[in-house]
C-alpha positions as CSV (number, residue, x, y, z in Angstrom):
1,X,32.8,93.2,263.4
2,X,34.1,93.9,259.9
3,X,35.8,91.3,257.7
4,X,39.3,92.3,256.6
5,X,39.4,95.5,258.6
6,X,41.6,96.9,261.3
7,X,40.7,97.1,265.0
8,X,39.2,100.5,265.7
9,X,40.8,102.0,268.8
10,X,38.6,105.1,268.8
11,X,35.9,105.7,271.4
12,X,32.3,106.1,270.4
13,X,31.3,109.4,268.7
14,X,28.3,111.7,269.4
15,X,24.6,111.2,269.0
16,X,22.0,112.4,266.6
17,X,18.2,112.3,266.4
18,X,16.8,108.8,265.8
19,X,16.1,107.7,262.3
20,X,13.8,104.8,261.5
21,X,15.7,101.5,260.9
22,X,15.6,100.2,257.4
23,X,16.4,96.7,258.6
24,X,13.5,96.1,260.9
25,X,13.6,94.9,264.5
26,X,11.8,91.6,264.3
27,X,13.5,88.4,265.6
28,X,14.0,86.3,262.5
29,X,16.0,83.2,263.4
30,X,13.1,81.4,265.0
31,X,15.4,79.4,267.2
32,X,17.0,81.3,270.1
33,X,15.7,84.2,272.2
34,X,17.2,87.6,271.7
35,X,18.0,87.8,275.4
36,X,19.9,84.5,275.2
37,X,21.9,85.6,272.2
38,X,22.7,89.0,273.7
39,X,23.9,87.3,276.9
40,X,26.2,84.9,275.0
41,X,27.7,87.9,273.0
42,X,28.2,89.9,276.2
43,X,29.8,86.9,278.0
44,X,32.2,86.5,275.0
45,X,33.3,90.2,275.1
46,X,34.0,91.0,278.8
47,X,34.5,94.6,279.9
48,X,36.9,95.7,282.5
49,X,34.0,96.6,284.8
50,X,30.5,95.3,284.9
51,X,27.6,96.1,287.2
52,X,24.1,94.6,287.1
53,X,21.0,96.7,287.3
54,X,18.3,94.0,287.4
55,X,18.8,92.2,284.1
56,X,20.7,95.1,282.6
57,X,24.5,95.0,282.3
58,X,26.4,98.2,282.8
59,X,29.8,97.9,281.2
60,X,33.0,99.9,280.9
61,X,36.4,99.3,279.3
62,X,38.1,102.6,278.7
63,X,36.1,103.4,275.6
64,X,37.2,100.3,273.6
65,X,34.2,99.2,271.5
66,X,30.6,100.1,272.0
67,X,29.7,96.6,273.4
68,X,32.2,96.9,276.3
69,X,31.2,100.5,277.1
70,X,27.5,100.6,277.1
71,X,24.5,99.3,279.1
72,X,23.1,96.1,277.6
73,X,19.3,96.5,277.7
74,X,17.7,93.1,278.0
75,X,15.0,92.2,280.4
76,X,14.0,94.5,283.2
77,X,16.2,96.9,285.2
78,X,14.1,96.2,288.3
79,X,13.5,99.9,288.8
80,X,11.4,102.6,287.1
81,X,12.8,103.7,283.7
82,X,13.9,107.2,284.8
83,X,15.8,105.8,287.7
84,X,17.4,103.1,285.4
85,X,18.5,105.7,282.9
86,X,19.9,108.0,285.6
87,X,21.9,105.0,286.9
88,X,23.3,104.3,283.4
89,X,24.5,107.9,283.1
90,X,26.0,107.9,286.6
91,X,27.8,104.6,285.9
92,X,29.3,106.0,282.7
93,X,30.4,109.2,284.4
94,X,32.0,107.3,287.2
95,X,34.1,105.3,284.7
96,X,35.0,108.1,282.4
97,X,33.0,107.0,279.4
98,X,30.0,108.5,277.5
99,X,26.6,107.1,278.5
100,X,25.4,104.7,275.9
101,X,22.9,101.9,275.8
102,X,22.8,98.9,273.5
103,X,19.2,98.5,272.6
104,X,17.5,95.9,270.3
105,X,16.0,97.5,267.3
106,X,12.3,97.6,267.4
107,X,12.1,96.7,271.1
108,X,9.8,98.6,273.5
109,X,13.0,100.1,275.0
110,X,13.7,102.2,272.0
111,X,10.5,104.1,272.6
112,X,11.4,104.5,276.3
113,X,14.8,105.9,275.5
114,X,13.5,108.2,272.8
115,X,10.9,109.6,275.2
116,X,13.6,110.3,277.7
117,X,15.5,112.4,275.2
118,X,18.2,109.8,274.2
119,X,19.2,109.4,270.5
120,X,20.7,106.8,268.3
121,X,24.5,107.2,267.8
122,X,24.6,107.7,264.1
123,X,28.3,108.5,264.2
124,X,29.4,105.2,265.8
125,X,32.7,104.1,264.2
126,X,31.3,100.7,263.2
127,X,27.9,102.0,262.0
128,X,24.7,103.0,263.6
129,X,23.2,99.6,263.5
130,X,24.5,96.1,263.9
131,X,23.0,92.7,263.1
132,X,23.3,89.5,265.2
133,X,23.8,86.5,262.9
134,X,23.6,82.9,263.9
135,X,24.1,79.5,262.3
136,X,24.7,75.8,263.1
137,X,28.4,75.2,263.5
138,X,29.4,73.2,260.4
139,X,33.0,72.0,260.1
140,X,33.5,72.1,256.3
141,X,37.2,71.4,256.3
142,X,40.6,72.4,257.7
143,X,41.4,76.0,258.5
144,X,43.9,78.2,260.2
145,X,45.7,77.1,263.4
146,X,44.1,78.5,266.6
147,X,46.2,79.6,269.6
148,X,45.1,80.3,273.1
149,X,47.0,83.7,273.3
150,X,47.0,86.8,271.3
151,X,49.7,86.5,268.6
152,X,52.7,88.7,269.7
153,X,53.6,89.4,266.0
154,X,50.1,90.8,265.2
155,X,50.8,94.4,264.4
156,X,48.0,95.7,266.5
157,X,49.0,93.7,269.6
158,X,51.8,96.1,270.5
159,X,49.5,99.1,270.4
160,X,46.8,97.7,272.7
161,X,45.9,99.4,276.0
162,X,45.4,97.3,279.1
163,X,41.6,97.7,278.6
164,X,41.8,96.5,275.0
165,X,44.0,93.6,275.9
166,X,41.6,92.6,278.7
167,X,38.5,92.6,276.4
168,X,40.3,90.7,273.6
169,X,41.9,88.0,275.8
170,X,39.1,87.4,278.4
171,X,36.2,85.1,278.2
172,X,35.2,81.5,279.1
173,X,37.5,80.0,276.4
174,X,39.3,82.3,273.9
175,X,41.2,81.3,270.8
176,X,42.9,83.3,268.0
177,X,43.0,81.8,264.5
178,X,46.2,83.0,262.9
179,X,47.6,83.0,259.4
180,X,51.2,83.8,258.6
181,X,52.7,85.0,255.3
182,X,56.1,86.3,254.3
183,X,57.3,85.4,257.8
184,X,54.8,87.4,259.7
185,X,51.1,87.4,260.9
186,X,48.9,88.6,258.2
187,X,45.4,87.5,259.4
188,X,43.7,87.0,262.8
189,X,40.2,86.1,264.0
190,X,39.1,85.8,267.6
191,X,36.7,83.1,268.8
192,X,35.2,82.6,272.3
193,X,33.2,79.5,273.3
194,X,30.4,80.3,275.6
195,X,28.4,77.1,276.4
196,X,27.3,75.6,273.1
197,X,28.0,78.8,271.2
198,X,31.1,79.9,269.3
199,X,31.2,83.7,269.2
200,X,33.3,85.2,266.5
201,X,34.8,88.7,266.4
202,X,37.8,90.7,265.2
203,X,38.3,89.1,261.8
204,X,41.2,90.9,260.2
205,X,43.5,90.4,257.2
206,X,46.3,92.7,256.2
207,X,45.3,94.9,253.2
208,X,47.9,93.4,250.8
209,X,46.7,89.9,251.6
210,X,43.0,90.4,251.0
211,X,41.1,88.7,248.2
212,X,42.9,85.3,248.7
213,X,40.2,83.6,250.8
214,X,42.1,84.1,254.1
215,X,38.9,85.3,255.9
216,X,37.2,82.0,255.2
217,X,40.3,80.1,256.2
218,X,40.4,81.9,259.5
219,X,36.8,81.2,260.1
220,X,37.2,77.6,259.2
221,X,39.9,77.3,261.8
222,X,37.7,78.7,264.5
223,X,34.9,76.3,263.4
224,X,37.2,73.3,264.0
225,X,38.5,74.7,267.3
226,X,35.0,75.6,268.5
227,X,33.6,72.2,267.6
228,X,36.4,70.5,269.5
229,X,35.5,72.7,272.5
230,X,31.9,71.5,272.4
231,X,30.2,74.4,270.5
232,X,27.4,73.4,268.1
233,X,26.3,76.9,267.0
234,X,27.9,80.1,265.9
235,X,27.0,83.8,266.5
236,X,28.6,87.1,265.5
237,X,27.8,90.8,265.3
238,X,28.4,92.8,262.2
239,X,27.4,96.3,260.9
240,X,24.4,96.2,258.6
241,X,26.4,98.5,256.3
242,X,29.2,96.0,255.9
243,X,27.9,94.5,252.7
244,X,31.0,92.5,252.0
245,X,31.0,90.8,255.4
246,X,27.3,90.2,255.2
247,X,27.8,88.4,251.9
248,X,30.6,86.3,253.3
249,X,28.6,85.2,256.3
250,X,25.4,84.5,254.3
251,X,27.5,82.2,252.1
252,X,28.6,80.3,255.2
253,X,25.1,79.8,256.4
254,X,24.6,82.7,258.8
255,X,21.1,84.2,259.1
256,X,20.0,87.3,261.0
257,X,18.4,87.0,264.4
258,X,17.9,90.7,265.2
259,X,19.6,94.1,265.1
260,X,20.7,96.6,267.8
261,X,21.7,100.2,268.0
262,X,23.5,102.4,270.5
263,X,21.5,105.1,272.1
264,X,23.2,108.0,273.9
265,X,22.1,110.4,276.5
266,X,21.5,114.0,275.2
């Protein structure tokens, strides 16, 4: 997720040999398990199609976002690694997407994928590596109004495919914080409540309206909405290269839990 950006509608790009991560793979929040957080994030961003392979989740959504079009590698696949990787490739082929796996940075699975000839997708549109950030949910004040449906006036809404619309509007409880200016929608942020967690994604502000604090205002609206829905903690995913967004979230109390990267079959 990128603060003040537009939704990327492009599918993932190709793969390259794996570089060492400069951000480390250790779990740093000290509160929640990585598997728990990855499960929450996956539940908040539902693909069109999902198949379980043991604990792994094989996902497809017409190429819209890496999270909804990759195998989430947590826990055990319940079969030998070569069989599991072949199954990931077969699933991707069957659903017309490239075979990718979302793998926690520094986990043992990275070595397994590398040994099998897979490589980190350095050309991913949102960056090669993303961080999972968490914080207690703190309601600091009023914010943007939150609606249960995607704003029809949002410029990107009219361009969405069926798969994109499904991913954006599905989940246990979904809301869209919305800001209007000059008679139109100029900012949107998506929230999804999963149990006690508020998952945040797709924070966008139109270019000419940036620099006015609307990003914080949208997030504040989701905090109020999430708390009313029973959430007590927040989680989001953001590229480690998105310095501006990382600064914004750090100022709001978010701390890094772990990072992940997308690995592609050669």
